[in-house]
C-alpha beads as a LAMMPS data file, in Angstrom:
LAMMPS data file: protein, C-alpha beads

210 atoms
209 bonds

1 atom types
1 bond types

-500.0 500.0 xlo xhi
-500.0 500.0 ylo yhi
-500.0 500.0 zlo zhi

Masses

1 110.0

Atoms # bond

1 1 1 -0.127 -0.069 0.077
2 1 1 1.306 3.507 -0.929
3 1 1 -0.662 6.785 -0.074
4 1 1 -0.138 10.573 -1.076
5 1 1 -0.908 12.902 1.420
6 1 1 -1.197 16.613 1.775
7 1 1 -1.741 19.168 4.522
8 1 1 -3.806 22.209 3.866
9 1 1 -4.878 25.100 6.346
10 1 1 -7.519 28.036 6.270
11 1 1 -4.641 30.370 7.077
12 1 1 -2.059 29.550 4.818
13 1 1 -0.003 32.819 5.701
14 1 1 0.293 32.173 9.046
15 1 1 1.670 28.625 9.127
16 1 1 4.853 26.788 7.088
17 1 1 4.266 23.125 6.770
18 1 1 7.243 21.048 5.720
19 1 1 6.681 19.018 3.981
20 1 1 3.296 20.072 3.063
21 1 1 2.750 16.781 0.590
22 1 1 4.501 13.477 -0.029
23 1 1 4.242 9.698 -0.242
24 1 1 3.782 7.345 2.644
25 1 1 4.428 3.205 2.377
26 1 1 2.877 0.810 4.732
27 1 1 4.305 1.091 8.236
28 1 1 6.115 4.216 7.172
29 1 1 6.169 7.846 9.040
30 1 1 7.041 11.160 8.168
31 1 1 7.731 14.352 10.509
32 1 1 5.233 17.472 9.670
33 1 1 6.846 20.218 11.102
34 1 1 4.332 23.215 11.353
35 1 1 5.146 26.658 12.037
36 1 1 3.244 29.600 13.477
37 1 1 4.674 32.747 11.899
38 1 1 3.174 34.912 14.229
39 1 1 1.544 33.684 17.580
40 1 1 -0.045 36.969 18.255
41 1 1 -2.394 36.404 14.999
42 1 1 -3.071 33.132 16.311
43 1 1 -6.841 32.303 16.201
44 1 1 -8.763 29.529 17.403
45 1 1 -10.497 28.761 14.053
46 1 1 -7.288 28.160 12.540
47 1 1 -7.487 24.408 11.251
48 1 1 -5.741 21.884 9.221
49 1 1 -6.730 18.920 7.109
50 1 1 -4.817 16.025 6.036
51 1 1 -5.937 14.648 2.796
52 1 1 -4.745 10.743 1.730
53 1 1 -5.433 8.694 -1.502
54 1 1 -3.660 5.784 -2.697
55 1 1 -1.235 6.319 -5.171
56 1 1 0.504 4.127 -7.867
57 1 1 3.964 2.803 -7.371
58 1 1 5.090 5.246 -10.653
59 1 1 4.000 8.089 -8.819
60 1 1 6.533 10.697 -8.051
61 1 1 5.360 14.183 -8.519
62 1 1 3.940 14.751 -5.424
63 1 1 2.370 18.093 -6.118
64 1 1 0.988 16.957 -9.575
65 1 1 -1.042 13.902 -8.524
66 1 1 -3.212 16.192 -6.541
67 1 1 -4.056 18.002 -9.856
68 1 1 -5.862 15.194 -10.976
69 1 1 -9.782 15.444 -11.482
70 1 1 -10.014 12.457 -8.915
71 1 1 -8.953 14.242 -6.016
72 1 1 -12.529 15.688 -5.608
73 1 1 -14.214 12.605 -5.152
74 1 1 -14.729 12.161 -1.474
75 1 1 -14.883 8.250 -1.845
76 1 1 -11.286 8.150 -3.061
77 1 1 -10.114 10.840 -1.020
78 1 1 -9.591 10.540 2.759
79 1 1 -9.930 13.744 4.565
80 1 1 -8.751 14.346 8.542
81 1 1 -9.192 17.598 10.235
82 1 1 -7.114 18.814 12.757
83 1 1 -8.077 21.679 15.334
84 1 1 -5.780 23.925 16.873
85 1 1 -5.423 24.921 20.248
86 1 1 -3.239 27.594 21.936
87 1 1 -0.655 26.092 24.466
88 1 1 -0.202 27.586 27.869
89 1 1 3.096 29.915 27.686
90 1 1 4.122 28.055 30.960
91 1 1 4.424 24.617 29.608
92 1 1 6.839 23.507 27.460
93 1 1 7.118 20.931 24.994
94 1 1 8.385 18.247 27.113
95 1 1 5.096 19.041 29.605
96 1 1 2.988 17.649 26.493
97 1 1 1.531 14.367 28.030
98 1 1 1.528 10.852 25.717
99 1 1 -2.063 11.085 25.837
100 1 1 -2.408 14.647 23.828
101 1 1 0.399 13.829 21.726
102 1 1 -0.996 10.637 20.574
103 1 1 -4.088 12.479 20.056
104 1 1 -2.179 13.521 16.928
105 1 1 -1.828 9.852 15.558
106 1 1 -3.639 9.892 12.509
107 1 1 -5.206 6.448 11.232
108 1 1 -5.231 5.831 7.031
109 1 1 -7.015 3.084 5.738
110 1 1 -6.817 1.657 1.957
111 1 1 -9.645 1.530 -0.422
112 1 1 -10.112 -2.060 -0.001
113 1 1 -10.620 -1.855 3.438
114 1 1 -7.208 -2.839 4.969
115 1 1 -5.794 -0.557 7.152
116 1 1 -2.361 0.504 8.055
117 1 1 -1.888 3.204 10.773
118 1 1 0.764 6.217 9.821
119 1 1 1.873 8.182 12.347
120 1 1 2.010 12.092 11.299
121 1 1 3.916 13.977 14.182
122 1 1 2.420 17.905 14.172
123 1 1 4.434 20.094 16.015
124 1 1 3.868 23.871 16.653
125 1 1 6.809 25.984 16.903
126 1 1 6.316 28.615 19.360
127 1 1 8.125 32.625 18.825
128 1 1 10.085 31.767 21.667
129 1 1 11.413 28.316 19.837
130 1 1 11.935 30.253 16.484
131 1 1 13.960 32.761 18.334
132 1 1 16.027 30.247 20.005
133 1 1 16.376 28.202 16.702
134 1 1 17.573 31.517 14.729
135 1 1 20.193 32.338 17.315
136 1 1 21.383 28.801 17.383
137 1 1 21.577 29.059 13.293
138 1 1 23.171 32.565 13.272
139 1 1 25.866 31.519 15.826
140 1 1 26.478 28.450 13.486
141 1 1 26.541 30.947 10.448
142 1 1 29.049 32.924 12.474
143 1 1 31.269 29.947 13.414
144 1 1 31.400 28.966 9.703
145 1 1 32.041 32.248 8.655
146 1 1 34.945 32.280 11.477
147 1 1 36.107 29.517 9.879
148 1 1 36.049 30.619 6.520
149 1 1 37.805 33.777 7.393
150 1 1 40.580 31.791 8.890
151 1 1 40.882 29.759 5.713
152 1 1 40.986 32.706 3.989
153 1 1 43.841 34.070 6.150
154 1 1 45.934 31.066 5.873
155 1 1 45.620 30.851 2.017
156 1 1 46.569 34.764 1.808
157 1 1 49.866 34.074 4.081
158 1 1 50.123 30.913 1.860
159 1 1 49.788 33.217 -1.257
160 1 1 52.260 35.801 0.353
161 1 1 54.849 32.848 1.323
162 1 1 54.801 31.580 -2.433
163 1 1 55.018 35.230 -3.578
164 1 1 58.176 35.670 -1.303
165 1 1 59.854 32.390 -2.502
166 1 1 59.198 32.955 -6.046
167 1 1 61.231 36.748 -5.231
168 1 1 64.198 34.910 -3.562
169 1 1 64.147 32.298 -6.370
170 1 1 64.195 35.169 -9.174
171 1 1 66.871 36.800 -7.021
172 1 1 68.966 33.782 -6.747
173 1 1 68.402 32.974 -10.411
174 1 1 69.432 36.732 -11.521
175 1 1 72.883 35.763 -9.153
176 1 1 73.686 32.469 -10.734
177 1 1 73.222 33.945 -14.453
178 1 1 76.001 36.732 -13.281
179 1 1 77.795 34.398 -11.703
180 1 1 77.794 32.176 -15.082
181 1 1 78.980 35.078 -16.901
182 1 1 81.825 35.683 -14.737
183 1 1 82.916 32.127 -14.951
184 1 1 82.767 32.385 -18.592
185 1 1 84.665 35.655 -18.740
186 1 1 87.276 34.430 -16.276
187 1 1 87.620 31.351 -18.671
188 1 1 88.051 33.632 -21.604
189 1 1 90.814 35.570 -19.789
190 1 1 92.442 32.268 -18.881
191 1 1 92.089 31.061 -22.215
192 1 1 93.920 34.532 -23.638
193 1 1 96.344 34.179 -20.920
194 1 1 97.351 30.655 -22.034
195 1 1 97.689 31.441 -25.397
196 1 1 100.016 34.500 -24.718
197 1 1 102.468 32.105 -22.349
198 1 1 102.431 29.753 -25.246
199 1 1 103.861 32.108 -27.623
200 1 1 106.135 33.397 -25.300
201 1 1 107.146 30.129 -24.768
202 1 1 107.574 29.509 -28.444
203 1 1 109.655 32.691 -28.723
204 1 1 112.276 31.779 -25.646
205 1 1 112.600 28.472 -27.245
206 1 1 113.713 29.921 -30.449
207 1 1 116.140 32.099 -29.011
208 1 1 117.884 29.363 -27.198
209 1 1 118.244 27.357 -30.220
210 1 1 120.171 30.949 -31.674

Bonds

1 1 1 2
2 1 2 3
3 1 3 4
4 1 4 5
5 1 5 6
6 1 6 7
7 1 7 8
8 1 8 9
9 1 9 10
10 1 10 11
11 1 11 12
12 1 12 13
13 1 13 14
14 1 14 15
15 1 15 16
16 1 16 17
17 1 17 18
18 1 18 19
19 1 19 20
20 1 20 21
21 1 21 22
22 1 22 23
23 1 23 24
24 1 24 25
25 1 25 26
26 1 26 27
27 1 27 28
28 1 28 29
29 1 29 30
30 1 30 31
31 1 31 32
32 1 32 33
33 1 33 34
34 1 34 35
35 1 35 36
36 1 36 37
37 1 37 38
38 1 38 39
39 1 39 40
40 1 40 41
41 1 41 42
42 1 42 43
43 1 43 44
44 1 44 45
45 1 45 46
46 1 46 47
47 1 47 48
48 1 48 49
49 1 49 50
50 1 50 51
51 1 51 52
52 1 52 53
53 1 53 54
54 1 54 55
55 1 55 56
56 1 56 57
57 1 57 58
58 1 58 59
59 1 59 60
60 1 60 61
61 1 61 62
62 1 62 63
63 1 63 64
64 1 64 65
65 1 65 66
66 1 66 67
67 1 67 68
68 1 68 69
69 1 69 70
70 1 70 71
71 1 71 72
72 1 72 73
73 1 73 74
74 1 74 75
75 1 75 76
76 1 76 77
77 1 77 78
78 1 78 79
79 1 79 80
80 1 80 81
81 1 81 82
82 1 82 83
83 1 83 84
84 1 84 85
85 1 85 86
86 1 86 87
87 1 87 88
88 1 88 89
89 1 89 90
90 1 90 91
91 1 91 92
92 1 92 93
93 1 93 94
94 1 94 95
95 1 95 96
96 1 96 97
97 1 97 98
98 1 98 99
99 1 99 100
100 1 100 101
101 1 101 102
102 1 102 103
103 1 103 104
104 1 104 105
105 1 105 106
106 1 106 107
107 1 107 108
108 1 108 109
109 1 109 110
110 1 110 111
111 1 111 112
112 1 112 113
113 1 113 114
114 1 114 115
115 1 115 116
116 1 116 117
117 1 117 118
118 1 118 119
119 1 119 120
120 1 120 121
121 1 121 122
122 1 122 123
123 1 123 124
124 1 124 125
125 1 125 126
126 1 126 127
127 1 127 128
128 1 128 129
129 1 129 130
130 1 130 131
131 1 131 132
132 1 132 133
133 1 133 134
134 1 134 135
135 1 135 136
136 1 136 137
137 1 137 138
138 1 138 139
139 1 139 140
140 1 140 141
141 1 141 142
142 1 142 143
143 1 143 144
144 1 144 145
145 1 145 146
146 1 146 147
147 1 147 148
148 1 148 149
149 1 149 150
150 1 150 151
151 1 151 152
152 1 152 153
153 1 153 154
154 1 154 155
155 1 155 156
156 1 156 157
157 1 157 158
158 1 158 159
159 1 159 160
160 1 160 161
161 1 161 162
162 1 162 163
163 1 163 164
164 1 164 165
165 1 165 166
166 1 166 167
167 1 167 168
168 1 168 169
169 1 169 170
170 1 170 171
171 1 171 172
172 1 172 173
173 1 173 174
174 1 174 175
175 1 175 176
176 1 176 177
177 1 177 178
178 1 178 179
179 1 179 180
180 1 180 181
181 1 181 182
182 1 182 183
183 1 183 184
184 1 184 185
185 1 185 186
186 1 186 187
187 1 187 188
188 1 188 189
189 1 189 190
190 1 190 191
191 1 191 192
192 1 192 193
193 1 193 194
194 1 194 195
195 1 195 196
196 1 196 197
197 1 197 198
198 1 198 199
199 1 199 200
200 1 200 201
201 1 201 202
202 1 202 203
203 1 203 204
204 1 204 205
205 1 205 206
206 1 206 207
207 1 207 208
208 1 208 209
209 1 209 210
């Protein structure tokens, strides 16, 4: 058994539902995160409706499947309505009882009557939680920026070191070329001196013979 589901609300600009559509297989589960963008605008009339219908194995587009005309057929589409209730500010998520949390477990049945239970865990995120989450994300971003900044500094130091080595290498190359030129000049001078000495030896030998 495979079903397609989607979650709709009568206050679409007030809530963010992630994911709002998708697919579920038998005995599968998925976490649905519902975020209230502004708790000050909350109204008790805010509702959510979960729609589910049988899906084929080759159905992959989680949005296109709901464009089919069959989705209007209530015999094929199961609808489950969820009512909202403003939580006490003094209560934390950890204080919610198991019975209250279990009320959010939604059973779904197939067209043939075979029942499979799929749990859609719905969590309302309060302004305080959002602020905490944003602070955590900002901290993570700042840490990442610091890491990137250090990496850039290390890279810049490495580039400067390479440039320094290149400068030293160029200087050494120039010195080496100058030294080679001097060696060649010395060799030429030594060659000239040897030729002159050879001529002088020849002249001396001639004078001795006479």
